N, C-alpha and C positions, 0 to 999 in steps of 0.2 A: 812880075810877082814878086813881092818883098821876100827876099831869100831869108831873112831874119826869122820868119815865122814858119818856115817850111819843116815838117816833121822828119825826122831822121828814122830809117827802118832798122827795126830789132830782129825781126823775123818775117817771112814769108814764104808761102808755098801756093799751090793752086786752090787752096780751101779757105786761107785766112791770112790776114796781114796784121802784124804787129808793130806799132810804130811809138816813138817817143815824143808825145805832143808838147810843143813849147807852149809855155804861159803865153797868153794873148791870143790863141787861135781858138775859134769856138768850135765845140763838137757838132752842133747843129745850126742850121742858118738862122740869123738874127731875124726876130719876128717883125721888126719894123724895117729893117734895111738888108733885104734879100741878097743885095749884091756884095756883101761883106764877105771875106775869106771864111770859109770853115772846112771841115776835114774833107768831106766828099769833093768840094769844089777844087781844092787843091791836089788832091790826090787820085781822083778818076781819070784825069787826062793822061796820067802815066800808068795807072794799074787796071784801069777798067771799071766795070760797074761794082760798087760798094754796097755793103749793108752794115749800118750802124748797129752795134751790138750793145754797147752801153757808153757812157758820156762821163767827162770830167768838166767842172766848170771851167769858163774861160782863163781864169787866172792861175789854175791848177796845171802844172806840168806832170809829164809821165807817161806810163805805159798805158795803152789803150787797144782793145781788139777791134777789127772789121771784118767782116765775112765777105768772101769773095764768091759765094753762091748762095741761093735761097735755102738749100738743104743745110750748109754750114751755119747759116743764120738762125734757122730753127734750132738746130743742136746746141749751139751757143746761147742762144736766148733761154732755152730751157734750162741750162745750167745756172743761169743767173736767176732765174725765176725760183730753182729749187734750192738755191744758196749752195750750190756745188763748187762754186769758185772761191778762191781765198786771195783777198786782196791786201797788200801792206803799203801804207804810206809812210812817207818819212816827212816830219813837220819840225819847225823851229818856233818854239815858244819863247814869249816874254819870261825873264825871271828863271828861278832854279827851284822845282819843286821838292820837298822832302821825301818823297816817296822815289823807289827806283822802278815799281810797276804799280799800275792801278787799273782797275776797271770802273768805268763810268756808265751806270745803267739808268739815269734818269729819263724818264718817258719825254717824248719830244712832240711837238705839234708844228706842222710845217706851215709857213706863212701866217705865222701867230701873232703878228702885231703890226702896226701902220707902217713899219720900215720893212715888212715882208720878210722879217727874219724867221728862221727856225728856233722855237723858243722851248725851254724846260716847261711842262705844264703837267703836274701830278695828277690833275682831275680829268683833263681830256686828250692828254698824250698819248701817243702810242709807244708801245714797249721798244726800247732802243738800248744798244749795247757796244761800247767801244773800249778795247784794250789798248793801253800805252805802256811802254817801256822806254827808259831813259838810255840813249846810246852815247851821248856826250854831253858833258856840261861845259859851258863857255862862261865868260866873265859876267855877261848879263843876258844870257839866253841859254836854251837847252834843245839839242836835237832829240827827237823822239821816234820810235818807231810806232806805228799806229795801225791796229786792226779793227775796222768797223765789222760788227756781226751783222748789223743791219745796212741798210743804204739809203737813208733819207736825205734829202737836200740838205746840204750843209750840216750834215750829222757831226761830224768831226769838229768843224768851227763852233758850233753850239756848245757841244759837250764839252770842249777845253776851254772856252770861254765861262761855262756854266761853274767851273773849279777854280777860276781865277787866273788861268794860264792861257790867254788867247794867243793864236799865231801872229808871228811878227806881221806887221803891216796890215793886219786885219781890223781895220779901224771899225767896220761895220759891227764887229763882235767884241768891242771894248779895247782894242790895242791902242797903246799910246803912240804918237808919232815918234819914231826911234831917233836917239841922238846921232849926231853925223856919223860916228864910228860905226853905227849899226844900220846906217841908211842906204845899204847895198840893195835892200828890197823895195822896188816899187810895184810889188804886188804881193799877195797873200803868199807866205813861205810853207806851201805845201806841195809835196811832189808824190806822185803814184808811183812807188819804188819798184813793184813786182806783183805779178800776177800767176796763180797757179789755176789749172783747168784742164780738162780732158779734149786732145785733139778732136774735132768734129767728125773726122772720116775714120781715123784709125783706133781712136779710143786711147791713145797712149796719153799718160800724165805728163803734163809740160809746166816749166816754170820759166817765165820770161821777165827779165829785170832792165829797167830804164836807167841809164848813168845819170848823176846829177847834172842839171844845167849849171849855167857860169855863174848865176848868183848865188846858188847853194855853195858850190865850190868856193867861190869868193869870200863869203861870210863865214864858211868853216876853216878856211885856211888862213884868213887874216886876223880872226878873233882868237884871242888866247884861252886855251882850255883850262878848266879849274883843277887843280893837282890835289 
């Protein structure tokens, strides 16, 4: 197994497993190449039977929950369906916005064009909402804290692109190819930073956080902040 894509464990007990998914590892099996690594194929040989509760895009790193029993899966699924979970992403965008906080509430239509993108569609789109807050301004990019109130495919990517600030390296949604000094990202600069939920067995409120991967730290440490 390629150890560079093996997830690190954030938390585990007999009911659930929380891991820090590396970019490049699929949440679900590939539809055409079932033999390619995905979460269950790399984790179940170690932890036994697992149930997928939610997913992250292949190129998104960060915190993800898996259930270790059918009952835990049912409880966690219900929390996601009822929007009782609270997820924070950190993303690095091109440029420097004039705002410190913004709510993007443009309606979205999934698979809305010939490139299968999620697009803003004021007539046929579904209600969507994303909160963004500036965490750190750099010379040519900005680190954001991002909270999606809804959970559509590519919601964050589409909403940020719609206001002129695509994520670094997200060429599908309008990012330019970065100059060499910003070229430490060979994947979309999005990281699922934290998740809040209720423990499926004891009902205790939990908050779990995924440390930044190497490319995030590399970019944030090597790029001069704006003073």
